[in-house]
C-alpha positions in Angstrom: -16.8 -6.8 7.0 -18.4 -6.4 3.5 -19.6 -9.9 3.4 -21.4 -9.4 6.6 -23.1 -6.4 5.3 -24.4 -8.6 2.4 -21.7 -7.8 -0.3 -20.5 -10.2 -2.9 -16.9 -10.3 -2.4 -14.0 -11.7 -4.5 -10.4 -11.6 -3.4 -7.1 -11.9 -5.3 -4.3 -13.6 -3.3 -1.2 -15.3 -4.9 0.3 -16.6 -1.7 -0.9 -20.1 -1.1 -1.1 -19.9 2.7 -2.9 -16.6 2.7 -5.4 -17.6 0.0 -6.3 -20.8 2.1 -6.5 -18.8 5.2 -8.8 -16.2 3.5 -11.1 -19.3 2.1 -11.2 -21.2 5.4 -11.6 -18.4 8.1 -13.8 -15.9 6.1 -15.2 -18.2 3.4 -14.2 -15.7 0.8 -13.9 -16.5 -3.0 -10.4 -16.1 -3.6 -8.8 -16.2 -7.1 -5.0 -16.9 -7.4 -4.4 -14.7 -10.5 -3.3 -11.3 -10.7 -5.5 -8.5 -11.7 -3.5 -8.3 -14.9 -4.1 -11.9 -15.7 -6.2 -12.7 -18.9 -8.8 -14.4 -16.5 -10.0 -10.8 -15.5 -10.6 -9.8 -19.2 -13.6 -12.0 -19.0 -15.1 -9.8 -16.3 -15.1 -6.2 -17.7 -17.3 -3.8 -15.8 -18.2 -6.3 -13.0 -17.2 -4.8 -9.7 -18.8 -1.7 -7.7 -15.4 -1.4 -6.0 -11.7 -2.6 -6.1 -9.2 -2.4 -3.2 -5.6 -2.4 -3.6 -4.3 -2.3 0.0 -0.5 -2.0 0.1 -0.2 -3.6 -3.5 0.8 -0.8 -6.0 4.3 -0.4 -4.5 5.0 -4.1 -5.0 4.2 -4.6 -8.6 6.5 -4.4 -11.5 4.1 -2.4 -13.9 2.0 -0.2 -11.8 0.1 1.5 -14.8 -0.9 -1.9 -16.1 -2.1 -2.8 -12.7 -4.2 0.2 -12.6 -5.6 -0.2 -16.1 -6.5 -3.7 -15.2 -8.2 -2.7 -12.0 -10.0 0.1 -13.6 -11.2 -2.2 -16.5 -13.1 -4.6 -14.0 -14.9 -1.6 -12.4 -18.5 -0.7 -13.5 -19.0 2.9 -14.4 -18.7 5.1 -11.5 -17.1 2.2 -9.6 -14.5 2.9 -7.0 -10.9 2.1 -6.6 -9.2 2.3 -3.3 -5.6 2.5 -3.1 -3.6 2.3 0.4 0.2 2.8 -0.3 3.3 4.4 1.2 3.9 8.1 0.4 7.0 9.4 -1.2 6.3 13.0 -0.2 6.2 12.0 3.5 8.7 12.8 6.5 10.0 9.2 6.6 10.7 9.0 2.8 12.5 12.2 2.9 14.5 11.3 6.0 15.3 8.0 4.3 16.7 9.7 1.2 18.7 12.0 3.3 20.3 9.3 5.5 21.1 7.5 2.1 22.7 10.5 0.7 24.8 11.4 3.8 26.0 7.8 4.2 26.8 7.4 0.5 24.3 4.5 0.3 25.7 2.5 3.2 22.4 3.3 5.5 18.8 4.2 5.0 15.9 3.8 7.1 13.8 3.2 4.2 14.7 -0.5 4.0 13.6 -0.6 7.8 10.3 1.2 7.3 9.1 -0.3 4.0 10.2 -3.9 3.4 12.0 -6.7 5.1 13.9 -7.7 1.9 15.5 -6.0 -0.9 13.4 -4.7 -3.6 10.2 -5.6 -1.8 9.0 -2.2 -2.7 9.6 -1.5 -6.4 8.4 2.1 -6.2 6.8 4.6 -4.0 4.7 7.3 -5.4 4.1 10.8 -4.4 0.5 12.3 -3.9 0.7 14.2 -7.0 2.1 11.3 -9.3 -0.7 9.2 -7.9 -3.3 11.9 -8.8 -2.0 13.6 -11.7 -0.1 10.7 -13.6 -1.6 7.4 -12.8 -5.2 8.0 -12.0 -5.8 10.3 -15.0 -4.0 7.8 -17.3 -6.5 5.2 -16.6 -9.7 7.1 -16.5 -10.2 7.7 -12.9 -11.4 10.8 -11.2 -9.9 11.4 -7.8 -12.8 11.6 -5.3 -10.3 11.7 -2.1 -6.7 11.6 -1.2 -5.3 12.1 2.0 -2.1 11.3 4.0 -2.3 9.4 7.4 0.0 7.7 9.8 0.2 3.9 9.8 2.8 1.4 10.9 2.3 -2.2 10.0 4.1 -3.4 13.0 4.6 -2.0 16.6 7.1 1.0 16.7 9.7 -0.8 18.8 9.9 -3.4 15.9 11.1 -0.6 13.7 13.5 1.1 16.2 15.2 -2.5 16.8 15.5 -2.8 12.8 17.0 0.9 12.6 19.2 0.8 15.7 20.1 -2.7 15.7 20.2 -3.0 19.4 17.2 -4.1 21.7 18.5 -2.2 24.5 18.8 1.1 22.7 15.5 0.5 20.9 13.7 0.0 24.2 15.6 3.0 25.7 14.6 5.4 22.9 11.0 3.9 22.5 9.3 6.3 25.0 10.9 9.4 23.4 10.0 8.3 19.9 6.5 7.4 20.8 6.0 10.9 22.4 7.5 12.5 19.4 5.0 10.8 17.1 2.0 11.7 19.4 3.3 15.4 19.4 4.3 15.6 15.7 2.2 13.1 13.8 4.0 11.7 10.7 1.9 11.0 7.8 3.7 8.3 6.1 0.9 6.8 3.8 -1.8 7.8 1.5 -5.2 6.6 0.8 -6.5 7.5 -2.7 -10.2 6.9 -3.9 -10.8 7.2 -7.6 -14.2 6.8 -9.5 -14.3 5.4 -13.0 -15.4 8.1 -15.4 
């Protein structure tokens, strides 16, 4: 969409298939080096905006990632982060189920990642705003929580309940509950480089 509006877009993708897809389908310039790589040191204050969609929860050193992303931003450039939120209903229920079952069951694995340790950390809104963004010299312009599921709801129900029949049986009830009581499980944070 940005390219269609005339923007010069550079992407980072470490997965060969996804990088190839982005290059072929969208004609994007894709660099296969993480933002912390020395390659990006040659590009200080280059970009008007950097997006980290569902990235920060997967990296080993989130502060280093944010510092690197901030370093390539121009003054007043914007950093957009979309990530799961620890102070959300899903996360709290996941922690509760984990505690009640002495670690034998947690919906967190079903909701967040399909493989162990896929998500290395989940931040709260205050940690993102007060700790991470301030440490790297970003002013929070916007921070809000919203509801998003990466896959259809029945996919998650099947993973949690481990029964197609029961998942399909409970689907209408759970869908209605989410309409009546929207659950905000993710956050969008926009920071401006000071």
